[in-house]
C-alpha positions as CSV (number, residue, x, y, z in Angstrom):
1,X,0.0,0.0,0.2
2,X,1.0,3.7,-0.7
3,X,2.6,5.6,1.8
4,X,-0.1,8.8,2.3
5,X,1.6,12.0,1.1
6,X,2.2,14.5,4.4
7,X,0.3,17.5,3.3
8,X,0.3,20.5,5.5
9,X,-2.2,23.5,4.9
10,X,-1.2,27.6,5.5
11,X,-4.1,29.6,6.4
12,X,-6.9,28.4,8.1
13,X,-10.0,30.5,6.6
14,X,-13.0,29.4,4.9
15,X,-11.0,27.8,1.8
16,X,-8.2,26.4,4.1
17,X,-10.7,24.8,6.1
18,X,-12.5,23.4,3.1
19,X,-9.2,21.8,1.8
20,X,-8.2,20.7,5.7
21,X,-12.0,18.8,5.5
22,X,-11.0,17.2,2.1
23,X,-6.9,16.1,3.4
24,X,-8.6,14.5,6.8
25,X,-10.8,12.4,4.6
26,X,-8.2,11.5,1.8
27,X,-6.8,7.7,1.6
28,X,-3.5,9.1,-0.5
29,X,-2.7,12.0,1.7
30,X,-2.7,13.1,6.0
31,X,-2.6,16.4,7.1
32,X,0.8,16.9,9.1
33,X,0.4,21.0,10.5
34,X,-1.5,23.8,9.8
35,X,0.0,27.7,9.8
36,X,-2.0,30.7,10.6
37,X,-1.5,33.4,13.9
38,X,-5.3,33.9,13.9
39,X,-6.4,33.1,17.3
40,X,-9.3,30.7,16.0
41,X,-6.7,28.3,14.4
42,X,-5.4,26.8,17.2
43,X,-8.9,25.2,17.9
44,X,-9.1,24.5,14.3
45,X,-5.8,22.2,14.7
46,X,-6.3,21.0,18.1
47,X,-10.0,19.3,16.3
48,X,-8.0,17.8,13.4
49,X,-5.5,16.3,15.7
50,X,-1.9,18.4,14.2
51,X,0.3,21.2,15.4
52,X,-0.3,24.4,14.6
53,X,3.1,26.2,13.9
54,X,3.7,30.1,14.0
55,X,5.2,30.4,10.3
56,X,5.6,28.8,6.9
57,X,9.3,28.8,7.6
58,X,9.1,26.5,10.5
59,X,6.6,24.8,8.3
60,X,9.3,24.0,5.4
61,X,11.9,22.7,8.3
62,X,9.9,19.7,8.6
63,X,9.7,18.9,5.0
64,X,6.1,18.2,4.0
65,X,6.0,16.3,0.7
66,X,3.2,19.1,-0.1
67,X,1.9,22.5,0.9
68,X,-1.5,24.3,0.2
69,X,-1.2,28.1,0.4
70,X,-4.9,29.1,1.5
71,X,-4.0,32.7,2.6
72,X,-5.1,36.3,1.9
73,X,-4.0,37.6,-2.1
74,X,-1.1,39.7,-0.9
75,X,0.9,36.6,0.6
76,X,1.0,34.3,-2.1
77,X,4.0,35.2,-3.6
78,X,6.3,35.2,-0.4
79,X,4.9,32.0,1.0
80,X,5.1,30.7,-2.6
81,X,8.5,31.6,-3.1
82,X,9.4,29.8,0.4
83,X,7.9,26.4,-1.1
84,X,9.9,27.2,-4.1
85,X,12.9,27.8,-2.3
86,X,12.6,24.6,-0.2
87,X,11.5,22.5,-2.8
88,X,8.5,21.6,-2.1
89,X,5.6,21.4,-4.4
90,X,2.6,24.0,-3.5
91,X,-0.9,24.2,-4.6
92,X,-1.6,28.0,-4.4
93,X,-5.1,29.3,-4.1
94,X,-6.4,31.4,-6.4
95,X,-5.3,33.9,-7.6
96,X,-2.1,32.8,-8.1
97,X,-0.9,36.4,-7.0
98,X,-2.0,39.9,-6.8
99,X,0.5,41.7,-10.0
100,X,1.1,40.3,-12.8
101,X,4.9,40.6,-11.6
102,X,4.6,38.7,-8.6
103,X,2.6,35.7,-10.4
104,X,5.3,35.8,-13.5
105,X,8.1,35.8,-10.6
106,X,6.4,33.3,-8.9
107,X,6.1,31.2,-12.1
108,X,10.0,31.7,-13.3
109,X,11.0,30.9,-9.9
110,X,9.3,27.7,-9.5
111,X,10.3,26.4,-13.3
112,X,14.1,27.5,-12.9
113,X,14.1,25.1,-9.7
114,X,11.7,22.2,-11.4
115,X,9.6,22.6,-8.2
116,X,5.8,21.7,-9.0
117,X,3.1,24.6,-8.6
118,X,-0.5,24.4,-9.2
119,X,-3.2,27.4,-9.0
120,X,-6.2,26.4,-7.1
121,X,-8.8,27.2,-9.6
122,X,-11.0,24.0,-8.2
123,X,-13.6,24.8,-10.7
124,X,-11.3,23.2,-13.6
125,X,-12.0,19.8,-11.5
126,X,-15.7,19.9,-11.5
127,X,-17.6,17.2,-13.8
128,X,-20.0,19.9,-15.1
129,X,-16.9,21.8,-16.7
130,X,-15.3,18.8,-17.9
131,X,-18.5,18.1,-20.0
132,X,-18.8,21.3,-20.8
133,X,-15.6,21.8,-22.2
134,X,-15.7,18.1,-24.3
135,X,-19.0,19.2,-25.8
136,X,-17.7,22.4,-26.9
137,X,-14.6,20.8,-28.2
138,X,-16.9,18.1,-30.0
139,X,-18.0,20.7,-32.3
140,X,-21.6,20.2,-31.6
141,X,-22.2,23.5,-31.6
142,X,-20.7,24.1,-34.7
143,X,-18.2,27.2,-35.2
144,X,-18.2,29.1,-31.9
145,X,-19.6,32.5,-31.8
146,X,-20.4,34.0,-28.1
147,X,-20.4,33.8,-24.9
148,X,-22.4,35.4,-21.9
149,X,-21.7,34.6,-18.4
150,X,-22.8,36.1,-15.1
151,X,-21.9,36.1,-11.7
152,X,-24.3,37.9,-9.6
153,X,-24.6,37.3,-6.2
154,X,-24.9,38.8,-2.8
155,X,-22.6,38.3,0.2
156,X,-23.3,39.2,3.2
157,X,-21.7,41.8,5.6
158,X,-20.4,39.2,8.0
159,X,-18.3,38.3,5.1
160,X,-16.3,41.4,5.1
161,X,-16.1,41.5,8.6
162,X,-14.4,37.9,9.1
163,X,-12.2,39.0,6.3
164,X,-11.4,42.6,6.6
165,X,-8.7,42.4,3.8
166,X,-11.7,41.4,0.9
167,X,-12.8,45.1,1.4
168,X,-9.3,46.7,0.5
169,X,-6.8,46.3,-2.8
170,X,-5.6,42.7,-3.1
171,X,-9.6,41.8,-2.2
172,X,-12.8,42.6,-4.2
173,X,-14.7,40.4,-6.8
174,X,-12.3,40.4,-9.5
175,X,-10.0,38.9,-7.6
176,X,-11.9,36.5,-5.3
177,X,-14.7,35.6,-7.8
178,X,-13.8,36.9,-11.6
179,X,-10.7,35.0,-11.2
180,X,-12.3,31.7,-11.1
181,X,-14.8,32.6,-14.0
182,X,-11.7,33.4,-16.2
183,X,-10.3,30.2,-15.9
184,X,-13.8,29.0,-16.7
185,X,-13.8,31.4,-20.1
186,X,-10.5,30.2,-20.9
187,X,-11.1,26.7,-21.2
188,X,-14.7,26.7,-23.0
189,X,-13.3,29.1,-25.5
190,X,-9.9,29.8,-25.9
191,X,-7.5,32.4,-25.0
192,X,-8.9,36.0,-24.5
193,X,-6.9,38.7,-26.5
194,X,-8.7,42.0,-25.4
195,X,-11.1,43.5,-22.8
196,X,-13.6,46.3,-22.1
197,X,-14.8,47.4,-18.8
198,X,-16.8,49.3,-16.5
199,X,-16.2,49.1,-12.6
200,X,-18.4,50.7,-9.6
201,X,-18.0,50.5,-6.2
202,X,-21.3,52.7,-5.4
203,X,-23.4,50.3,-3.8
204,X,-21.1,48.9,-1.1
205,X,-18.6,52.2,-1.0
206,X,-15.4,49.9,-0.3
207,X,-11.7,51.0,-1.8
208,X,-12.2,48.0,-4.0
209,X,-15.3,47.1,-6.8
210,X,-18.5,45.5,-6.2
211,X,-20.2,45.3,-9.6
212,X,-18.3,45.4,-12.8
213,X,-19.3,44.8,-16.7
214,X,-16.8,43.3,-19.1
215,X,-16.6,42.7,-22.7
216,X,-14.5,40.4,-24.4
217,X,-12.4,39.6,-27.4
218,X,-11.3,35.8,-27.8
219,X,-8.3,35.0,-30.2
220,X,-10.4,32.6,-32.4
221,X,-12.9,35.4,-32.9
222,X,-15.7,34.8,-30.2
223,X,-17.2,37.9,-28.4
224,X,-18.1,37.5,-24.9
225,X,-20.2,39.5,-22.3
226,X,-19.8,39.3,-18.4
227,X,-21.5,41.0,-15.5
228,X,-20.0,40.4,-12.3
229,X,-21.7,41.7,-8.7
230,X,-21.4,40.8,-5.2
231,X,-24.5,42.8,-3.6
232,X,-27.6,42.0,-6.5
233,X,-30.6,39.9,-5.4
234,X,-29.8,37.6,-8.1
235,X,-29.0,34.0,-8.1
236,X,-27.0,33.6,-11.2
237,X,-23.5,32.8,-9.8
238,X,-21.7,29.5,-10.5
239,X,-22.2,29.0,-6.6
240,X,-26.0,29.4,-7.0
241,X,-26.3,27.3,-9.9
242,X,-24.4,24.3,-9.7
243,X,-25.0,23.2,-6.4
244,X,-21.2,22.7,-5.8
245,X,-21.3,23.4,-2.1
246,X,-24.3,23.1,-0.2
247,X,-23.6,26.2,2.1
248,X,-24.9,28.1,-0.7
249,X,-28.7,28.7,-1.7
250,X,-29.2,26.3,-4.6
251,X,-31.4,26.9,-8.1
252,X,-30.5,24.1,-10.4
253,X,-32.9,25.6,-12.7
254,X,-31.1,28.9,-13.4
255,X,-27.6,29.0,-15.7
256,X,-24.7,31.3,-15.5
257,X,-23.2,30.9,-18.7
258,X,-24.5,30.4,-22.8
259,X,-22.0,29.4,-24.9
260,X,-23.2,29.8,-28.6
261,X,-22.2,28.3,-31.7
262,X,-23.8,28.2,-35.5
263,X,-25.2,25.0,-35.3
264,X,-26.4,25.0,-31.1
265,X,-25.9,26.4,-28.0
266,X,-25.1,25.5,-24.4
267,X,-26.5,26.5,-20.7
268,X,-23.9,26.1,-17.8
269,X,-24.6,24.4,-15.6
270,X,-28.2,23.0,-16.8
271,X,-26.2,21.1,-19.8
272,X,-29.1,22.4,-21.7
273,X,-28.5,22.2,-25.5
274,X,-30.2,23.9,-28.1
275,X,-29.7,22.7,-31.9
276,X,-31.1,22.4,-35.1
277,X,-32.1,18.7,-36.5
278,X,-30.9,20.4,-39.8
279,X,-28.1,22.4,-39.8
280,X,-29.1,23.5,-43.1
281,X,-32.4,24.9,-42.2
282,X,-30.8,27.6,-39.6
283,X,-33.5,29.8,-39.1
284,X,-35.3,31.7,-36.0
285,X,-38.5,30.6,-37.6
286,X,-37.3,26.6,-37.4
287,X,-37.8,24.8,-33.8
288,X,-34.7,23.7,-32.1
289,X,-34.3,20.2,-31.0
290,X,-33.0,20.1,-27.5
291,X,-31.5,17.6,-24.7
292,X,-29.7,17.3,-21.4
293,X,-26.6,16.5,-21.2
294,X,-26.0,14.1,-18.4
295,X,-23.2,14.7,-16.0
296,X,-21.5,13.0,-12.8
297,X,-21.8,15.0,-9.5
298,X,-18.3,15.0,-7.7
299,X,-16.3,17.0,-5.2
300,X,-14.4,19.4,-7.3
301,X,-12.0,20.2,-4.4
302,X,-11.5,16.5,-3.9
303,X,-10.4,15.9,-7.0
304,X,-8.3,18.7,-7.2
305,X,-6.5,17.3,-3.7
306,X,-6.1,13.6,-6.0
307,X,-4.7,15.7,-8.8
308,X,-2.1,17.5,-6.5
309,X,-1.2,14.1,-4.8
310,X,-0.4,12.6,-8.4
311,X,1.6,15.7,-9.3
312,X,3.8,15.1,-6.4
313,X,4.2,11.6,-6.9
314,X,5.1,12.4,-10.6
315,X,2.0,10.2,-11.9
316,X,0.3,13.2,-13.8
317,X,0.4,16.6,-14.4
318,X,-1.4,19.6,-13.3
319,X,-5.0,19.8,-14.4
320,X,-4.4,24.0,-13.8
321,X,-0.5,24.9,-13.8
322,X,0.8,28.1,-12.5
323,X,1.1,29.2,-15.8
324,X,-2.7,29.1,-16.2
325,X,-2.7,31.1,-12.8
326,X,-0.4,33.9,-14.2
327,X,-2.6,33.9,-17.7
328,X,-5.7,34.7,-15.7
329,X,-3.7,37.1,-13.8
330,X,-2.7,39.2,-16.6
331,X,-6.7,38.9,-18.1
332,X,-7.6,40.3,-14.8
333,X,-5.1,43.1,-14.5
334,X,-6.7,44.2,-18.2
335,X,-9.8,44.3,-17.1
336,X,-8.8,46.9,-14.6
337,X,-6.6,48.7,-16.7
338,X,-9.5,48.8,-19.3
339,X,-11.9,49.7,-16.8
340,X,-9.6,52.5,-15.5
341,X,-8.6,54.4,-19.1
342,X,-12.1,53.7,-20.8
343,X,-10.4,52.3,-23.4
344,X,-9.7,48.5,-25.0
345,X,-6.8,47.1,-23.3
346,X,-5.1,43.5,-24.6
347,X,-4.1,41.1,-22.8
348,X,-0.1,41.2,-22.4
């Protein structure tokens, strides 16, 4: 029987606790330590039966087989570089870094040292996305033309009280939420090459945005539009439509993406397909044929952990690489530059 890998988690906030829970349930790895200076972390570590360490430096002296970094965005690069310098594989929660420069520095350091570095875009491990990408790539929709997406929901005040950093630069729904959407959009439609955007903080009046309207151009000619808001009474978000996490109210009849091609369209996550039975009879007067693609249900965080363990063992490649994380940060940067300048911005 294979010896379980020794995995540590840095950061015992909401996502850190989610990782801890999956590790404790895994047969392929075991939790060996938690790093978090917050007062409540000692109770979490005691419940998990592992030591609570004061710093990443103290953790790396113990040479774990892998580290999951689930800390505030501004800490990802410093902590990721420490893991790379120690030769310890790391899964860095999204976004990989708070700036392009920092993300690139982390990627390049990992590549020079030949240390495995993954980005925690767990939605890429969701069977819903796996099936959607499969359908799009199969050609059933014909030539892709457009994509429409929404991430519209309401974060309660307690969310910001629990994590005050979320109100400040380095937080906000662009870095916390939109970075997920960019990963999904790239998987579905290819590379994003240019964006336009309007940004508002008029509802919450925080130093960071609460609402963003985005237009996108993809390398293959597909055009897209996306509406992001964390302060509206609308359930058209990935969290509330996919039933991925039971802590969110679920609306399984709603969709958050529509991918449209010349021969058909796919609504995600309901997986409803609309298509012309005879592609030669394309017209708004011709009724669509319809079907719903079947999907399996599986926990994406558990699947992500499985992939991390397989990467550490050398039996698989990362589903989401550090370079993927870097590219998502590049797109985010372009969105912010477009909103500030009022101009179309190319993705660098």
